[in-house]
N, C-alpha and C positions, 0 to 999 in steps of 0.2 A: 598611451592609454593603459589603465590598470586592468588586471585580470577580470575583475567583476564587470567591467564595461565591454569585454570581449567574450561574451558568452557563446556566440554562434557567428554565422557569416554576416548577418545584418549589421552589427556594429562595425565590422571591418569596412563595409561600404560607407557607412556614415563617417567614420574617421577619415577615410580617403577623401571624401568630399570636403572636409574641413581644411585639408592641406592642399587642395587643388588650386595652386597659384603658380603657374609656370614662370612668372616674372621674377620669382625669388628662389633662392636656394633653400631647400627644405630638408630637414632631417627628421625622420620618424622613428621613434623607439617604441617597441611594443613589449608588452608582458605576455605571459602565457594566457591562453584562454581560461576563463573562470574555472577554478577547481583543478586545473591540470597539474600545477606544481605539487599540490597535495596528493593527487593521484599517482604522480611519478615517484614521490617519496614512499607512498604505500607500496607501489610495485617493487621498488628497490628493497624495502624492508622485508617484504614477502619473499622475494628471491633470495635474500641473505639467509632467511630462515629455511630455505629450500622447501617452501610450501607452494602450492599451485598459484602462479601469478598470471597464467595465460588468459583466463576469462576476463580479468580486469584490463589486461593489455589489449585484447581484442575489442572491448567496449570503447576504450580510449582511441584506438585506431579508427574504429567506425565513426566516432564523433568527428574526427578530423577529416575523414573521407567525405562525410556529408557536407562539412563546411567547404572543403575543396571543390566539390561538385557544384555547390551553390555559387561560389565565386568564379569558377572557370567552367561553366557548363559546356562550352564548345571545345574545351581542352586546348585553347590557344596558348596558354602558358605552361602546359604540361604539369599543372599544379598537382593533380592526383598522383602522377608518377613521382614527383619530387617528395611529396608527403610519404608515399609508400617506401621510397628509398630511405628516408629518415627513420621510419618505423622498422624497417628491416635492420638498420644499424642498432636501434634501440633494442630490438629483439635479441640480436647477437650479444649485446652487452649484458642484458638480463640473464641470458643463458650462462655467460661467463661468471657472473656474480653468483648465480644459483649453484654452479659447479665449483665455486670457490677457487677459481683459477688464479694464477700468480698476479695478474693485473686487476683482480676484482676490486681491490681497495681503491685504486685510482679511478676505475670506471664508476664505482658507486658514488664517489664525491661529485662527479660531473653530471650524473644522470638527471637530476632535477632541471638542469638547464635545457633539456630537450624541448620543454614547453615553449620557451622563447624562440627556439629554432623553428618549430612548427608554425608558430604565430608569425614569424618574420616571412615565411613563405606565403602564408595566407594574405598578409598585408601587402606584400609585393604584388601579388596578383590583383588585389583590390585596387591598387594604385595604377594598374595598367602594365605592370612588369617592365622589362627593359624597353619595350616598344614606346613607352611614354617617358623615356630617358630617366627612369628611376633605377638606381643601382642598389642591389641588396648586399649588405655587409653581413657575413656570417661571423659572429663573434669568435668562433673557433679558429678563424683564419688570422686573427690579430691578438687575441688574449693569450698570454703565457701565464699559466697557473701552476702552482705546486702545493703540496700538502703543507699546511702550517699547524701551529698549535691548536688553532680553533677551527680547523677544517681547511678548505681550499683558500689559497691566498693568491692575489694577482701580482705578478712581477711587472710593475708599472713601467720602468724604463724600457724593458724589452717589448712590452705591449705597445708603448707609444711609438717605438721604432717600426714595428710591424704595421701599425695604423698609418704612419707616414708613407710607408712603402705602398700600401693599398691605395691610398689617396693619390699617389703619383701615377 
């Protein structure tokens, strides 16, 4: 699903219903929620300029909290906790970028990818989580990236090997 089709919790439920066929192997790939990648890029840029990024960060976090609570109202999948953990990590990275720490350049390149991470947690819960035999793949566990001439580049041979390991 594209970002514009995942504006809030409701489209996650609709997308989950579209792939609800236990007779087949299904793979679901999600984008960030609508506007989230742009918001993450703006957060990164604001942090790099050492300007106040916290208000926009808190608004983005709240938007994901609302979606998490709507998709997991009984906390069966600990979705809110998972989202909070990802936002805590994002917060730490933004602080490093704002402080221009040694790893700031590498962190800045990968920061927009958090939108897909958040979205994958939301979709996993909408699909029923592990209880429904859905496994969630976090791209950070398999993709090997490095900085290239035009930004971040994927090391495909290493990434394929890590994906094969995950699938085994």
